[in-house]
C-alpha positions as CSV (number, residue, x, y, z in Angstrom):
1,M,11.9,-12.2,7.7
2,L,9.0,-12.1,9.9
3,S,11.7,-12.6,13.1
4,T,13.0,-8.9,11.8
5,F,9.4,-7.8,13.3
6,S,10.0,-9.3,16.3
7,I,12.5,-7.2,17.0
8,L,11.6,-3.9,15.6
9,D,10.7,-0.5,16.9
10,I,7.0,-0.3,16.2
11,V,7.3,3.4,15.9
12,A,10.4,3.1,13.9
13,A,8.8,0.4,11.2
14,L,5.7,2.6,10.8
15,F,7.8,5.6,10.6
16,V,10.0,3.9,7.6
17,F,6.9,2.6,6.3
18,M,5.2,5.7,5.8
19,L,8.4,7.1,4.2
20,V,8.7,5.0,1.5
21,S,4.8,4.9,0.8
22,A,3.1,7.9,1.1
23,V,5.9,10.4,1.1
24,P,7.5,9.9,-2.2
25,I,3.9,9.3,-3.6
26,Q,2.6,13.0,-2.7
27,L,6.2,14.4,-3.8
28,M,6.1,12.8,-7.2
29,R,2.7,13.9,-7.7
30,N,3.2,17.4,-6.6
31,Y,6.3,17.6,-8.9
32,F,5.1,15.9,-11.9
33,E,1.7,16.7,-12.0
34,G,1.2,19.9,-9.7
35,S,-1.2,18.5,-7.4
36,Q,-1.1,16.1,-4.4
37,Y,-4.1,14.0,-4.4
38,Q,-6.0,11.0,-2.8
39,V,-9.4,10.4,-3.8
40,A,-9.6,6.6,-3.6
41,W,-10.7,5.8,0.0
42,S,-9.2,2.0,-0.1
43,A,-5.8,3.8,-0.9
44,D,-6.4,6.7,1.6
45,W,-7.4,5.1,4.4
46,G,-6.1,1.5,3.3
47,G,-2.3,2.6,4.3
48,T,-3.7,3.4,8.0
49,I,-5.5,0.3,8.1
50,L,-2.2,-1.7,7.1
51,I,-0.2,0.1,9.5
52,L,-2.8,-0.8,12.3
53,V,-2.7,-4.7,11.2
54,S,0.9,-4.5,11.2
55,M,1.1,-3.1,14.6
56,I,-1.4,-5.8,15.9
57,G,1.3,-8.3,14.1
58,I,4.6,-7.0,15.4
59,G,2.8,-7.1,18.9
60,T,1.8,-10.6,18.3
61,L,5.6,-11.7,17.0
62,Q,7.3,-9.8,19.9
63,R,5.0,-11.5,22.5
64,G,7.0,-14.3,21.4
65,P,4.8,-17.1,20.5
66,I,6.5,-19.6,17.9
67,L,4.8,-19.7,14.7
68,P,4.2,-22.7,13.1
69,P,6.8,-24.5,10.7
70,W,5.0,-23.7,7.5
71,M,5.4,-20.3,8.4
72,G,9.4,-20.5,7.7
73,Y,11.4,-19.2,5.4
74,P,9.9,-21.0,2.4
75,F,6.5,-19.5,3.0
76,Q,7.9,-16.3,3.7
77,L,9.8,-16.6,0.4
78,A,7.0,-17.6,-1.5
79,M,5.3,-14.5,-0.5
80,L,7.8,-12.3,-1.2
81,V,7.8,-13.7,-4.9
82,I,4.0,-13.4,-5.1
83,S,4.1,-10.0,-3.9
84,L,6.6,-8.9,-6.2
85,W,4.6,-10.8,-9.2
86,I,1.4,-8.6,-8.4
87,G,3.4,-5.4,-8.2
88,L,5.3,-6.1,-11.4
89,T,2.0,-7.2,-13.5
90,W,-0.1,-4.2,-12.2
91,L,2.6,-2.1,-13.5
92,K,2.7,-3.9,-16.9
93,E,-1.4,-3.5,-17.1
94,D,-1.1,0.2,-15.9
95,W,2.0,1.2,-17.6
96,N,0.6,4.2,-19.0
97,T,0.5,6.0,-15.8
98,Q,2.4,8.6,-13.8
99,W,5.5,8.2,-12.0
100,A,3.8,8.2,-8.8
101,D,1.4,5.3,-9.9
102,R,4.4,3.6,-11.3
103,Y,6.2,3.9,-7.6
104,H,3.4,2.9,-6.1
105,H,3.1,-0.5,-8.2
106,L,6.8,-1.2,-8.4
107,V,7.3,-0.6,-4.3
108,V,4.4,0.2,-2.2
109,A,2.4,-2.4,-3.6
110,P,4.5,-5.2,-3.2
111,I,5.5,-4.2,0.4
112,Q,1.9,-4.1,1.5
113,F,0.9,-7.1,-0.1
114,F,3.9,-9.0,1.6
115,L,3.0,-7.4,5.1
116,I,-0.7,-8.6,4.5
117,L,0.3,-11.9,3.2
118,T,2.8,-12.8,6.1
119,I,1.5,-10.6,9.3
120,V,-1.9,-11.8,9.1
121,P,-1.4,-15.3,8.8
122,A,0.9,-14.8,12.1
123,I,-1.6,-13.2,13.8
124,L,-4.4,-15.9,12.7
125,A,-1.9,-18.7,13.8
126,R,-0.7,-16.9,17.1
127,G,-2.7,-14.0,18.3
128,T,-5.0,-13.2,20.9
129,G,-9.0,-13.6,20.2
130,A,-9.3,-9.7,20.4
131,E,-6.0,-9.4,17.8
132,I,-7.7,-11.7,15.3
133,I,-11.1,-10.0,15.7
134,A,-9.5,-6.5,15.5
135,T,-7.6,-7.6,12.1
136,L,-10.8,-9.3,10.4
137,G,-12.4,-6.1,11.2
138,F,-9.9,-4.1,9.9
139,L,-9.3,-6.1,6.7
140,A,-13.6,-6.3,6.3
141,L,-13.3,-2.0,6.4
142,F,-10.4,-2.3,3.7
143,A,-12.6,-5.0,1.5
144,V,-15.8,-2.4,1.8
145,L,-13.6,0.7,1.1
146,L,-12.3,-1.1,-1.9
147,G,-15.8,-1.9,-3.1
148,F,-16.9,1.8,-3.0
149,D,-13.7,2.7,-5.1
150,L,-14.4,0.4,-7.7
151,K,-18.0,0.8,-7.9
152,D,-17.4,4.9,-8.0
153,G,-14.3,4.4,-10.4
154,R,-11.8,6.1,-7.8
155,L,-8.9,3.5,-8.2
156,A,-8.1,5.4,-11.4
157,Q,-7.7,8.7,-9.3
158,R,-6.5,11.1,-12.2
159,P,-9.1,10.4,-14.7
160,W,-11.7,10.4,-12.0
161,L,-10.4,13.6,-10.6
162,K,-10.7,15.1,-14.3
163,K,-14.2,13.7,-15.1
164,R,-15.6,14.3,-11.6
165,W,-14.1,17.9,-11.3
166,G,-12.3,19.2,-14.7
167,V,-8.9,19.1,-13.0
168,K,-6.1,19.5,-15.3
169,F,-2.7,18.6,-14.4
170,L,0.9,20.0,-15.3
171,N,1.6,17.4,-17.8
172,D,-1.9,16.7,-19.3
173,D,-0.3,17.2,-22.8
174,K,2.8,15.2,-22.4
175,N,3.4,11.9,-23.3
176,D,6.7,11.3,-21.4
177,F,5.2,12.5,-18.0
178,S,8.0,15.0,-17.8
179,R,7.6,17.9,-15.6
180,D,6.7,21.3,-17.4
181,D,8.8,23.8,-15.7
182,E,7.6,26.5,-18.4
183,G,3.9,26.1,-17.4
184,E,2.0,27.9,-14.9
185,R,1.0,26.4,-11.7
């Protein structure tokens, strides 16, 4: 799996990542809820941070250093299973959310966890000093942003917007998360 990163065009890989992560979530939120929003700093900037870490990792892998044997297929498969398990567990705990959040938990979060769980060890194992420092710095920045989000309750974005700003969404009164085509926007 990591060997795929060693032959990928970085720009194409990042475009595909953005295409399957941020774009569908924003489109679903706009269609089903009537508003595109992203108030969690770790979510907003986290994608950018993950892209930067992925670029460092892809660059590291494309230089051709051989990874340690422990990072082979069994390790990568285990990280894939763990990533999917995290996404499914998050979905189970947060099932009563909107379609965009469900998509995030089923698709985006497992991809992000897999990238972090596989690319970061590759950088730590074979990256240059500057790559390792940059990666650890980006991860520390993400941890700080996540801490702010947890402290302010921003991870539950929709409830935060309702409480903080009184925002009303298209489907506030619906239990099935369907789009209200009759309602005003």
